[in-house]
N, C-alpha and C positions, 0 to 999 in steps of 0.2 A: 842280681840276675847273672847266671853262669855264662850264657852265650846264646847262640842262635840254633845250634844243632847238637843234640845230646846223643852220645853213644851209650848204649846200655848193655852190660854184660853181667851174668850171674851164673852160679852153679858150675864153676870150673872144677871144684873139688880136687885141687892139686894135692897129691899125696907124696910125690917124690921129685927130686931134681930132674930126673930123666923125663918127666912129663911136661916140662915147662916151655919147651922150644916153640910150639905153636902159639902159646899165649904171649910169650915175649915178642914174637913176630907181629902179633895183633897189636900189642901196645905200641910198637914202632909205627904201625899204620894208623893208629887212632887219629892223629892230627890231620890226616888226609880224609878221614871219614866224618869228622865233626870238630867242634871247637870246645867240647867239654865231655866229661865221662862220669857215668854212674856205675859203680860196682855194687850190685844189689844182693849181696850176701852169698855165703858159701863159696867164696873165692878159693878157700883152702878146705881140705878134708878135715883139718883141725888147726886152730890157731889160738894161742894164749899169749897175752901181753905180759910176759915175765919182766921183772924190773931190770934184769941185767943180761938177759939171754934172748936170742931170736931163734925160733925153730928152724933148723937147717934146711928142711925141705922147702921152706917159704922164702929163703933169703934172696934168691935171684928175682923172684916176683916182687917182693917188697922193694928191692933196690930199683927195679924197672919202674914201678909206680912212683917212687920218690923222684926219679929222673923225669918221668912224664909230667909230674905235677909242676915242674919248672916251666913247662911249655903251655899247659892249659889247666883249668880248674877240674878238680876231681872230688866227688862225694862218695862215701862208702857207707853201706848199712851192714849190720851183722846178720848172719844166718844161723841156723841151728848147729852148724859145724864150726863157725868162727865168730860167734857173738862176743867173745871175751877179748876184743881188740883194745878196749880201754883207752889209755892215753898214748899208746904207741904211735898210732897213725897221725894224730895232730902234732905230737911233739917231734917225732923223728922224720916225718914225711910231709908235714904241713897239709894233711888231708883230713877234712872234717869226717868224723866217724860217729855213728850212732848205733847202739845195739837194737834199737827199735825202728820207728818210722822217721824218715827224713823228709823235710819240705824243701823244695827247690824250685827255681823259676828259670825258664829260658824265654826268649822273646816269643810272646804269644801263648805261653802255657804256664799254668801253675800246677805243680806236680807233687803228689804224695807218693813216696817210694817206701816199700816195706818188703822184706823177704817173703813173708807169708806163712811161715810155720806157726802152728797154734791157731790158725784160722780154718783150715780145711782138712785137718788130720782125719785119716781114714780109720783110726782105731783108738780105743780107750788107752791102750798102752802108749801110743804115740803122744796123745794129749798129756798123759802123766809124765812122760819123759820131757816134754816141752816145759812143763811146770817146774821140774827139778832143775834143768839146765839153765833156766832163766832166773832162778832164785839167787839173790846176791850172796847168800851164805855158801852156796855151791862153788861159786867162783872164788870166794875167799879161801875156803878150805883147800881147793885145788892148788892155789898159789902157795900153800905151805909145803907142797911136795917139791923135791928137787926136780928140775926140768927133765932129766933123764928118766926118772921114775914116773913122772907125770905123763910124758910122751909114750913110755912103755905101756902104761895102763890104757892110754887112748888107743894104741895100736890093737889091743886085745878087746877093748870094749866099745870101739868106735861105731860098730854097726848099730848100737843102741841109741846113738845120738839122733837118728833120723827115722822117719816113717818110710820103711823100705818096701811097702806094699806096691807091687807092680800089677795087681789085678786091675784090668781096664775099667771094670764097673766101679771099683773103689776110687780110682783116679778120676773118673767122670764125676763122682759125688764131690771129691775134693775140689775139683775145678769149679763146679757149680757153687760150692760154698764160698770160694774165693771171689767169684764174680758177684755173688749176692752181697758179700761184705763190702767190696769195693764200690758197688753201685749205691749201697746205703751211705757210704762216706761221701760220695759225690752229691747225693741228694741232700745230705745234712749240711754240706759246706759249699754253697753256691760259687765261692771264689775259686774252688778247685775245678779243673777240667780234665785232669789225667791222673789215674792211679797206676803205678807200676808195681807189679807183684810177681814173685818168682816161686821157687820151691817145688812145684809139681813137675818141673822139667818139660812142661807142655807149652809150646809157643802159641799164642793167640792174640788177636786184637778184637775186643768186644766194644762196639760203638753203641752208646746209649742214645745219642742223637748226633746232630751235626757238629757239636762242640765237645761233648764229654765222652771219654773212652777209658777202658781198662786194658792194660797191656801186660802180657807175660812174654819176656824175650826168649823163653826157652832156656835150655841148658848148654853152656859151652862144652861140657863134657860129652854131650850127645850131639855130635855134628857141628861143633864149633859155632853154635848159634849165638847171635846177638841182634840188637835192634838199633835203629837210628830214629830219633824223634825230632821233628821241627814243628814250627807253628802250623804248617800246612800239610804235613805228611808224616806217616809212621811206616817204617820199613822193617819187616822181619826177614832176616837173611842169615847166611853162613859165611864164615871167613874162608877164603880160598888161597891165602898166602900172597 
């Protein structure tokens, strides 16, 4: 069990060092908001776990998380922009990391956390891209590139990592698919009572009954959104500094 009150953040999409100050301030505040933290994918616009290098744009954020981990438990999942975290987070920061779904428990809740890409994609091209970037061969081949070359390529091709469809109707369909998938998981696994899913950047709480619910914390990059989950309450809110 991680704790009693879980802070949830996702979709920060950190691109440059100049963007990190609000997120660093948030990490400083996390111990006053809860006693454990879930980072549910796409913390970075891009992250790759090189054997001997750390992407410069992510250095301050990674250091802040490593420092915060000394104060409270943290769990991370990978998103379509930063799924290639590999062994970096557990080895260098003592933070459990999974490229897929993570199972965690706080007092009074059994939680399944997943970023959500590949579940509610709004186009065939996005689904194809998801299949490519999640294939282990893709990650291995990328690792053969020099970091400078690899990051240069990502800067120019990064927009293809994600489903960037902003059409409200398409996003409505994606959200409906996410909810249906999460509801099915809750029905299949009676021991679960909470599914946390992100990716669409749309904050919502969907209650199936008095015990089971689906939560999307929204996107940090859009309004500094985050959520707080306890046994008795779920709060969707924004960071105000």
